[in-house]
Structure formats: structure tokens, C-alpha cells
C-alpha positions, 0 to 999 in steps of 0.5 A: 579041100582043093589041090591048090588049097592043100599046096598053099598050106604045105608051102606055108608050113615049110616056110614057118619051119625054115624061119624057126630054124634060122636063128640057130644057124645064125647063132652058130655062124656068129661065133666062127668069125669076128663080131661087128666092131671087133676082131674077136669072136662073140664067145671069146674075151677081148684081152687086147684091142686097138686100131692102127691106121686102117687095121685092127690089132686084137688078142682074144681069149676063151676063159676057163675056170681060173685060166684061159683055155685058148688064145688067138692073135688077130690083125687086119679088118673084119673083112680081111684078117691078115694074121690069125694065129694060131689057126688050128682046127683043134685048140692049142694050149696057150702055154705051148706058144705064148708067154708074157710078163710085166716089167719096170724101168725104175722111174715110174714106167710099167711095161706089160707084154704078151708074146705069141710065137710059132718058132719062126715069127712072133707077135708081141702085144704090149702096153706101156704106161708111166706114172712120173713124179709130180709136175712131169707129163705121163704117157701111154703107148701100146701096139704090137711088135711083129718079128719075122725071121729076125726082121721086126715091124712095129704097129702102134695103136693110133688112138682113133679108138680107146685101146683095150689093154686091161686084159693083159693084166688079168690074173688068169693070163700071165703066170696062169695060162702062159708062163712068165717070160723075162725077155723084154721086147726090143725097143725097151732097153731101160726095162727089167722083167721080174721073175715073180708076180709084181705083187709078190715082188713088192711084198718081199722084205727088204734085205737087212744088214748083218747083225753086228757082233756084241762086244 
């Protein structure tokens, strides 16, 4: 076999090995950053997501057996994340920095919220829906409240794409992965949070009047 022939076969073998290894490298890198069209990595569940102007809002969770082992708030674009919290090398248990609850205004309105805080700033994503009386018009509203050293900014979901908010009601999240938080977000003065799950609160028997003494 001529030297040129041996060199060609060697080059071809190296090219095949590189091509065979490339899928593993690509799969590893895809879980590090957001997947196309979402701010959440491919190995995490989107608990909340919507567009707000040119930016996106998202809460991503890594599910465990009956809870979420990781939570992360993200804001920005796929190319430029302006907020990525918590951004730690090692996973941080969600109960150490997050809390949430579901509140009612007594008039058919329901507010579900999840607050993530580092002690100085907090990011509270929320979803508000109403089930009004017959003939009235209902509404839906969602977004994030960003509190930075006492200054609060509100970024509302603009409806350009349907908001994904169902994950906030996942039974593995509030009361499991994160504790219940009775501090209703600012801007919702008519709402009151329950100290127990809504299904347990509704199952509580109505108080009965005291029995009258027998004459």
C-alpha cells in the first residue's frame, strides 16, 4: 500500500470517530442552556412561561419523585438572560429561597403566586383568573413582580403567545417543594391567602351553632 493510500485511510478513520462522538457533545451542551423557543433547559419542566414585550419570563423546575429538586427563575431572551436565579454551581433546595400560595378574593377570583427571593431582591410570578357570576365578563392576568430594595416593577404577560401557568398549581410544588406563604403580593388588596391547601380548606365542615340546652 502506498504512503498516500495509508494517509487517506487514516484521515477517513479520524473523521468517522469525530462524527460518531459529536452527538454526545451536542446532547450535553443542550441541557446547559435554554432550548429553542423556551428559556428552560431541555432537562427541566416549564412551570411558568410567557412573553412580555420583547422579553420572556419563565420558571423552570427539575422534578424529583414527589417534589421539585430544583427551581430557577429566568427573564430575558434566549440570547441574553438578564436574570437567572439562583445561578449557583450546586443545586439549592427550593424551600430555602422560594415560597408560594393560592389566594381568593371571595368573588370568584383566584390568585396563584410563587415568590423566589435572595434576601435583597424577589421575583414573584403570578396567575390571576376570575369566574364571575353569570352574565359578567371574566379575565385572566399573569406576569412577574420584581422587587429590588423596595422598588417594585411589574412585567405583565402580553398575550403574544399563550401563557403557560398550569405548573404553578402542580401538587408537587406549593406545599411540597416550597412552603406556603400567606404574604399576598402587592397590588392584590382584595385577596386573602389560605394557610392550608384549597382542597383541604373547602373540605372543612361549616361551624355549627352551639346546641341549645334542653328545657
